N, C-alpha and C positions, 0 to 999 in steps of 0.2 A: 670657058670663061676667056676672057682677053684683057689684055694690058692697057688701061686707060689712056697712056701717053701713046704707045707704039701700035695699039690694036692689033699685037700680035698675039696668036694663041698661045695658051700654056700648056695644051694637051701634048705637043711635040716633045715638051720638056720631060713630061711624065714617061713619054714612050723611050727617050733617052735613058731615063733611071732604070726602066725596066731592061733596055738593053744592056746597060753596064751591069746589071745583077746577072743576066745571062751570060755575059762574057766573063764572068768572075773566074780567075784561074782555079784549076783543079785542086791546087795545093792548098786553097783557103776554103774549100768546102768539107764541112764536116760529115762523115759517115755514120751510120748507126753504131759502129764499132768504136769510133772515136767518142761518141757520146757515152758510151760505157766507160772507156777510158778516162774520160774527165771526170765520171761518178767515182772511179777509183781514186784519183786525186783528192777530190772532195772529201770523201771518207778519211783519208790520210791527215788532212788538215783538221778535220772536227776531232779525230782521236787526240792530237796535238792539244786541241782547245779542251776538250775534257780533261786530259791529264793535268793541265795547268790549272783549270778554274776549280776543279773537283778534289784534287789532290795537292798540288804545290801550294796555292795560295791559302787554303785552310791550314796547312801545316805551318807556314810563315805566320800567321795569324794566330797560331796557337790553338787551334779548335781541336776539341778531343771527340768530335763526331767521326766515329769510325765507320757508321753505315753510309754516309755521304761519300766518304773515300771509296769504300767498297763499290758503291753504285757507280762512280766516277771511272774508276779502274775497269769494271766490267764493261761500261759504256765504250771506253776507248778501245779495248781489245775487241769487242763486238764489231766496231767500225773498221778494226785492220782485218777482221775475218770477211767483212762484207766488202771491202776493197779486194781482197782476194777473189771474191767471187765474181767481181766486175773483172779483174784481171783474167780469170778463167773464161768468162764469158766472151769477153772482147776478141780474143783470139779464134774462138769458134765461130763467132759470127763474122768476123774478116774472112775467114776460110769458105764460109758458106756464101755470103754476099760479097762485098768489097770493102776495101779500106782506103782512105785517102792517103796521098803521098806523106802526110804528116803522121801518119798511123804509128810507125815506128818510134818516131822522136816523141811523140805524146806518150806512147806507152813507157819509154824509159824514165821520162821526167814524172810521170805519175807514180810509177814504182819506186823511184827516189823518194818521193814524198811520203807513201803509204808503208813502204818495207825497209826505208833507209832512215829517213828522219824520224817517223813516229816512232819505232820500236827503240832508236838510239835515245830518243827523249825520255821514252818510258824508263830504261836504263838509268839515266842522268836522275830523273826524280825518284826513282828507287833509292838511289845514294844518297838523297838529300832526306828522305823521310824514314827509312828504316833505322831501326836502334842500334844495330850492329854493323851497318854499312859505313863505309870511308868515302866522303864525298868526292873528294880528287882523284881518287883511284876508280870510282865509278865514273866520273867524268871521262876518264882515259879509256874505260871499257866502251863507253858510248861512242867515243870518237872512233875507236877500233870497228865497231859494228857499222858506224856509217861510211867509214872509207870502205870496208869490205863490200857493202852493197854498191858505192861508186865504181870500184874497180871491177867488179863482177858485172855490173850493167855495160860499162865501156867495153869489156872483153867480149861480151855478148854481142855487140854491134860490130866488133872487128873479126872474130874469129868464126870460121864456118865448121859447124858440128855435123855429124853424119845425122840423117833424118831421123827425127823421134827421140833425140837424147840433149840433155843439157851438160855443160861442163861446170862442175861446181854446184852446190847446193841452189836451187831456185830461191831467188830473194823473198818471196811471199812465205815459202815454206821456213827459210831462216828467220824471218821476222817472227812467225807465229812460235817457232821453238824458242827464241830469244824471251819473248813475253811469257811462255811457258815455264821457263827457269825461273823468272822473277817471281811469278805467282805460285811457285812451290814453296817460295819462302824458305830455303835452304839457308844453312850459315853462309856467311859472306864470302869466303874463300872458295868454296866450291861452286857458289853461284858465278863468281868471277870468272873461274877457271871454264866452265861450262859455257858461258858468254863467248869468251875468247875463242874456245874452241868451234863453236858454230859459225863465227866469223871466219876462220880458217876453212872450214868446210866450204863456205861461200866462194872462196877465191881458189879453191883447190882444183884438181883435175879429175875429182871423182865424177862419174857420170851418173846422171839421174835421168829416168824416163820422163818424157813429156807427158803432162794429163789429157789424153786423148782416149775416146771410145769409153771402155768400162774403168779405166784409171780415172777419167774426168769425172764419172758419176760417183765413183766411190770417194773421190777427194770433195766433191760437193756435199755428200752425205756427211763425210767427217766434219766439215766446216759448219753445216747446220746443227749437227750434234754438239759440237763445241759451243756454238751460240747458247743452245738449250742449257748446257753445263754452266755457264757463265751467267745466263739469266736465274737459274736456281740459286746460285751462289749470292748473286747480287740482292736478291729478295729474302735471304737467309731461309730458304726452303728446307725442310728435315733433310739431313744428310748432304746438303749442298756443297758444304765444305769438302767433304770426302769425295763426292762426286767430280768437284772441279780439280783436286789432287789427282784422282786417277786420270781424268782426261790429260791434264798437263803431264804427268808422268808418260803416259803413253806416246804423247807427241814427241817427248826427250828422246824416249827409248827409240821410237820410229827414226827420228833424226840420226841417231847412233847406229840403228841396225842397218839401213840403207847402204852406206858407205862401205861396210863390211861385205853385204852382198856384191855390190859393185866391184870391189877390190877382187874378192873370190872368183867374179866372173872374168875379170881381166887376166888374172893368173891361168884361170883355166885356158882361156882363148889364146894365151902366149903358149902355153904347154902345147895345145892341139896344133898351132901353126909350126911349131918347132918340130914336133913329131911328123907332120906331113912333109916338111922340108927335108928331114933326114931320110924318110920313105922314099922320097923322090931322088936322093942322091945315090941310093943303093942300085947296084947293076941289075 
């Protein structure tokens, strides 16, 4: 085609557009791993959405429909679990293939939404709808969870750890432990203390192994199993409440046991190094 006034062809212009696309900076091109990371962020946002529309708004409207709240709570937590799967897979894909220069920043921002904002908001709504909860104290606990994730992600970007280890409880694991504590429906004070304890673990110096190899497969199986427990609970399956309570209790116990093993390992390593140093000083 040609311009009727200038008789100039329009095809070169199209070629220029293709050239511009090819010359796009690498920092603006999304890789497969980045797409998975964006799926993580989407799941976190939708978890907030279902927590609001299915739990908070019906409560404010005086609805007595507990089934809807149960379905929405299960959906919100399943979305956080799905976000954890995306977070697990994007790292694996980035190591196997490649990640764009935006990969690390996208990962931190997505984790902040899915494992910072979403669980903190879940705690906040819990404080508003639970019979024995205190709204303002729950809001404070939610802020503590959010700030713990912010500090943990910021430190992750600045501190170099030895290969295969995290410093502090990983934010996906911390988020799932927080929501497990809420779903256990314990008395308010133990729930509050446990949530603050998890927040402290996320900013602590306790070392956690990175999910690679067999550990990554085990973590993926655990997440899928947790989704099944939540689905059984949401649809009021026989024994669903007991299964959910068992799964949440195991998550909380695991969150408490790993720091104990990590601390014991550090103590043993320190003793071994000290013994070697003393042996080296002997004539």
